[in-house]
N, C-alpha and C positions, 0 to 999 in steps of 0.2 A: 504493500499499499503506500509505503515511502517513497519507493521509486516512480510509483504511479503518480502521486503528488509532485514529485519532481519534474515528471514528464510534463505535466500541465504546465507545472509553472514556468519552463522552458518554453513551451509553444507559446503560451500567452507573452512572454515577453518577447518572442519572435515576432507575434502579431504586432505588438506595440511599437516595436522598433522599426518593422518593415512595411506595415501597410499604412499608406497616408490617408488621412481623415476622410477624404473624400472616395476612397476606395473601401471603407470598412465593410460595405454591401458585397465584398467579394465572397463573404463566407457565406452567403446564401446565393451565390451564382448557381451552385450544382447541388443545391441541397431541397430537394422538393420540399420536404415537409417545412422547414423552415420559411420557404418561399410563401407557401399558402398561409402560414403564420403571420408573416409580413403584410400579406393582403388584407387579412382578418381584422389585424390590428387597425390598418386603414379605412377600412370600412366601420369598423367601430367608433374612431374618431371623427370621421362625418356624422354618421347618425348620433354621436353624443353631441357633436356642435350643433345638430339641428335640434335637438331636445333641449341643450341649455338656451338657444335663441328663440323659441318658442315661449319658454316659459318665462324669458325675460320679456318679450312681447306682452305675454299675457300681463304682466305687470304692470308697464307703462302705458298699455293703450286705452285711451278713451272711446269706448264703443257709442256713446249717447248721441252722437251728430253725424251720422254716416254721410250727410250732404256737405255741409261745411267745415267738418273737421275728419276726413276720411283717413284710411289706414295710412296710406301712402304719404300723406303731408306729416304725419307721427312717427315717420322713421320705421315702418316695419319691413322687415326685409322676407321672412319666411312666409307672414300670415297670406299674403298674395297667392302665393304658390301654394299654400294649402288649401286656401279657399277656390280656387279655379279647378281643384280637382273634386268639388264637392262638398267639402266640410265648410258650413256656414253657423254652426251654432256653438255654444258654450254651455258648461253646466251653470254658469252663473246667468241662465237665462237671456242673454242679447245674442243677435244675430247679425250677419254681413248681408244677409238677403233672404228672399224665399228658396225655398225646393220643393220640386215635384215630388219627391221621395219624402213624405213626412211619417211613414209608419215606422221608422227607427232611428233613433237618437244615440245609437251605439258610439258613433265618429262624431267625437267634439273635437274644440283644440285642445283640451286637456288629454283627452285619450290619445291624441295623436303625440303629442309630445311624450306621453309615459310610454308609449308603443316604441317610440324612436328610442328614449334611456334605457328601457330593458334590452332591445336589440343591441344597442352599444354594449352593455354589460355580457351580453351573451357573446358577441363577437371577441370582446378582449378575454374572456375566459377559454374560448376556443382556441384563441391565438395562443395563448399559453399552452394550452394542451398540445397543439401541433408543433410547437416550439421545441416542447420537452421530450415526446414521441415524435422525432422526425423520421426514424427508420421503419417506415411502415411498407409490408408488403405491398401496397396499393402502389407503389412507385418503383417496382421492379418489373424488369421485363418478362412477358409471360414464357418466353422462348429460353432466354439466356440466365433470367433470375438475377441479373446486375442491376445496377441504380441506373434507370432509363425514364426519358419521359419522351412520351410520342407525340410530339409538338404538334403534328396534323391532325391528330382525333382528338388532344386537347381544345385545338382550337374549334372542332366541329361540335362538340360538346357543349362548348362555350356560345357558341352562335346559336345551337339548338335551345338552350337554356333562355337567353337572350329573347330569340325571336318568340318563343312559346311566351314569354311574358307580355313580348309587345303585341302578338295576337290576341291575348286574354284583356289587355288593357282596350284594345280597341272593340272587341265583340262584347265586353262584358262590362266594364266601367263606362264607356263613353256612350254607348248605346242605351244604357238602363236595363238590359237584359240582367246582367247581376251587378249592379254599382248605381253609384246617384247620377251621374251623367257629367257634364263641364259647364264651367260659366260660359255664358253667352250674353252678348248684348247687342244692341244697335250702333250704328256708326258714331254716334255722339254719345254713347256710354250714360244712357238716361233708365233703359230698362232692364239692367244687367242682373241675371240670376241664374240660378243651376238649372238647365234643362238636359232633356235627353237629346243626342244628337244622332239623326238618322244619317247611315253611310251612302255615300253619293258618289256612284262609280262612274258615272257620266262625264263624258269630255267637259261638260258645261260645269262642273264642280272643281276645274283647275283654275279657279278665279282668286283672286286673295279675299272674298268675301263669302267664301262657301264654309260653313262650320263642319258640315257632312264628309269635305275632303279629308278632314283631319282624322276620323274614325275610319273611314276607307284605307287611307294610308295606311294606318296601323295595322288594320287586317291584312291587306295585301303584302304587306313589308314581313308581316309574322310569318304567314304562309310562304313564301319564296325563302325567307330566313331558315325555317323549319327545314325544308325540302334540301337546301344547300349544305346545312349544317349535318344533317343525315348521310349527305353525300360524301360530306368530307370524313365523318365518322369513319364510313365503312369501306371507302376507298382509298388508293395510295398514289401518290405522283409518282412519275417516270425518275429514273436517276438522274437526269440532266436538268428536270426542273425542280428536284430537291436540291440539287447542290447549287442552281443558280440565286434559288430564292434563300438560300441558307437555311433551311428547313430543320436542319438538326442543332443550330445555333442556338440557344434561348436569348441572346441578346440581339438577337434578328426579331424574334418573336416579341420581345419588349420593345423595340422599335416599332415596330407594326401596330401592337397595341396604343403607345403613344400618340400615333397618328390620328385613331378614331377619336382619342379623346380632343385633342387640340381641335381638330375640326367640327366636333360636337359644340366644343366652347366657341367657336368662332362664329357659326351657325346661331346658337340661341342669343349671343350676345348683339348679333344684328337684328334678330327677331325683338328682342326687348327695346335694343334702342331706336330702331324705325319705326316700329309698333307693327304689330300682326294680331289675327283674331285670336291667337292664345295669350294675349297679353291686353286683356279688356283695360279701357281707360278707369271704372270703377275701381279696379285693383292695383293698377300701375301707375295712373296719372297719364297726364298727356305728354306727348313728344314732343320733341323741341321744334320740328318742321310743321306740327299744327300752328304754331305760333308764328315762325316764318311765313306761312302763306296766308295767314288770317283765316284758318278754316273755320273757326269757332264764331270770328265778329263776321263773317259773310253769311253762315248760317242765322244768327239773330238777326243781321241787317234783311235776309229774306223771309224770315218770320213775319218780322215788323211790316215790310213792305205789302206783304201780301194780305192786310189787312187795311179796311178804308180809312183815309186819313182822319177822319172825324172821331176815332176811335185809337188813335194812337195810344193814350194812356192805357186802356186796356190790354192793346198789344202788347206793349212792355211788360205788362204785370201779369201776361201769361207767358213769358218766355220761361222756360225751366231753370230752376236754380242750378242745377248741376251744370249747365251747357254755360250760364254767366260765371261761375267759379273756374271751370275750364280755361276761359278767356281773360286770364290774368297771369302777367307775366312771371310773378314770382311760383308757379306752378311748372314752370318752364325747366327741366333736367338741366338744360346746357348754360343758363342763368347763373346757378350757384357753382363756385370752386370745388374741386374734388379734394382739395386739403382743409376744407372748413367743416369742421365734425358737429354731428349733430342732426336733426329732422328739419324739415321745412320750415314747419312753424317757429324754430329757433329763429329764424330771420325775420319774417314779418309779423308772427303771431297768430292767432287763432281767428279764422274768419267769425264774425258777430254779425254785419248787417253789409247787405248790399246798398248803396246809397242812390243807384239808379243810373240811366244811361246818360252822360254828358254831353249835351248839345251846345256846342258854341256858335256864335253868330255875331259877323260884323255888320251891323247895321240889319239889311234883309239877307245878307248872303250867309248861308251856313257855310261853316269851316270845319275842320276835324285836326286834332293834334296828331302829329305823326309819331307813331310808335317808337319804342326802342326796341333796336336790334339785340338778339341774343347776347351777342359778346360784347357788347358796350356797358362799361360804368356809369359814363354818363351821357347824356346825348341832349342837345341844344332843344328846347321847345319851340317848336315851329309850327304854326297853324296854317292849313293849306285849303284851298277850296276844290271842288269836285274835278277841276281842271289840273291841280297839281301846282298851282300857283300860289305863291307865299303871299298870305294877305296880312299876318300878325306875328309875333314873336316876343318871347323875354329876352332882349338883348343882353352881351357881356359888357358892351360898352355903351352906358346911356346915353353920353353926350352925341354919338353919332348915330343914335337908333331913329329910324323913319316908321318900322311896323311895331313899335312896343303898345302891349295891351291898354296902355294909359292913350296914346295915340290913336289908337283905331277903335278904342270904347266898345271893346269886347265884352259881349253878357255870355251867361253859362245858365241853362236850365235843366232841370233833372225830369226823367220818366220813367216810372216802373219798380222805383226802390224805396228806400226809408224818406227821400227827399223831393219824390214825386209833386210836380207841380211848381216845385219851389224855382226861384230865378235872382242870380245875383248881378250886378252890375258893377260893384265894388272891384278896384283893380288888384287889391291884395288878396280879396277872395277867390276872383277868377284865376290869379296866378296859381294860387295853391292847386287850385282843382284841375288847372292845365298841365301841372306837374305831375300829378298822380294819374291824369287820363293817359300820358305816355306808358304807364304800364297796364294799359287794357281797362278792364272793368274798375269801380272806385269802391273799396269796401273799408269799412271800420274793424280795427282790429282789437283784440285783447293781447296787449304785450306784457302784462304782467305775470300772468299764470305760466305763459311758455318762457318767461325771461328772455325775451327776443331781443337781440342787440343792432338789429337792422341791416344784417349782410347777407344777402341770399344764401342758400343753401341748395345741392342737389338732390336729388331723390333717389328713389329705389332705380329707375333706368341707369342713371349715371352710375352708381355705386356697382350695379351689377354687369354693366358693360365695362367698366373700368378694370374689375376684378378679374373677369372672364377673359378679358384681351390678353392682359398681362400674364395670365396663368397659359393662355394659349401660345402665347410667343414664348413662352419659357418652353411650354412641352413641344413646340415645332421644332426650337434650337436642340432640345433633346434628342429628338427623332433624327434630326439630320448627323447629332453626334454618334450615337449607338448605331443608326443604320451605316453610317460610314466605317465604326469599327468593325462591324460583323459583314460585311460586304469585301472591304479592302483588308483585310486583316493580314493576310499572305504578303502584300506589298510592302505594308509600312512596318512590317514585323522581320521580313525577309525568310520565315520560317512556314515550312508547309505545315497547315493545318490539319492534323491528325490526332488520333487517341494517344499514339506513342510521344510524338513531340510534346504535345501539350500537356500530358499527365506528369511530365518530368519539370515542366518551368511554370506551371500555372497554378498559383495558388488556390487553393478551393475546389480543385477539379474534383478529388475523392476526399480530402480530409474534412471531419466533421468535428466541432466543438465537442471536446470531452470523448473522443473516440480513438483509439491511438493504432487501430489495425491498420490503416491505409497508411501511404507514405506518400507525402508533398512536401519539399522543402524550399521551394522558391515559388517566385512570381513574377509575371510581367508587369 
């Protein structure tokens, strides 16, 4: 036993002195049991993070006003993703929307957090078990009984399992056959709720506005993936293809798997930032491009113009509160800086009241305030007529001004909100509302409750996109690195890679921690 302890100490000393810090993972390169353990602990960490974030958001979120104080303005990150999959209820009695399937209240925000926490603990325990009992017959070749991994069959098994999950999600969860459905809404984010989604297999479904294509895609992709996975499990590639793709090299497999991860990260980042059916306005907030194109302001204008001019007051009062809320620059995810911590309401406060549509006039000529672009911190207050001609402004140098609000005698009136019917001609008051009109619709805010500091923040769309693009780029470079190492190893080492050469020079080829039967004493 003393000799055994000395041998372990020598081996540990060799590792500490020979393996650099960025290559400590080499001890699991050819250790299937512990590779599985590492994957399990990573899954446990992700599940644990999801559980802790859900619990944190349950503590800080105020669900009392889903219209003027929605989740996405309060800094919710995981709640929108939980909600769009069909969970809308809390054990405390509040809900983020109605559901067509009211028969079961099993899945709540609290139960989702608890399940992720339990899953995290089980994954950690399973990881410890596989790290301890690494030498399983499962990882031995059925023919030679030596340590071996059939990477082709392993790929087929993973693809089959993932495709089965994809198929079940599309057929069961989304369609309501065995699940709650999916969050769906209209183009303006007004009537969003959980609904069953009927698959659409027609070519007509290939539009950006068809929820049925989401369910159909998962069903078809799942069936195709199951077929390909079973084929990969049962068949064998030819020798030339096997060698060309490096299918015997686990680092090549690592490189390929990393490619699927960064590809998914880039796709989902685009869907969240640019907006899509799967990222509804009620859950994720408006996108930057809806502010840039005046999407909501044009819709409000069309609603009001469609009603007789004698009923303008009633027309403005009938505009949905959600549409009015979206037409505000503080809800623009591109307006806040990425490195300003805190939710959106930390910048301007909690919405209290809409003051109404501010209409400016120079004499009998209607004018409007030029709205601030997303990437400007300050912007000149300029009032233009319908033709785009400047009619009034707030000058930087009053001595040389010709279009100041005092000189042009601009007046402002309100319709549809708290100040409906009010009219002001005092230059100081008009200037105040003209500055606020740069930001879109004008609101009053509760700044004390949120301790706001007046600096805009980005929202869920900005944080998600920044994080996943950054990680995606990191994974992309890792894919190139590991792919280059596996495909061109013979070139940059000058060694013909086979079992005999690598067994004598690559540390970790056979050696296991705590096991002294195999011999390997050097590494590349």
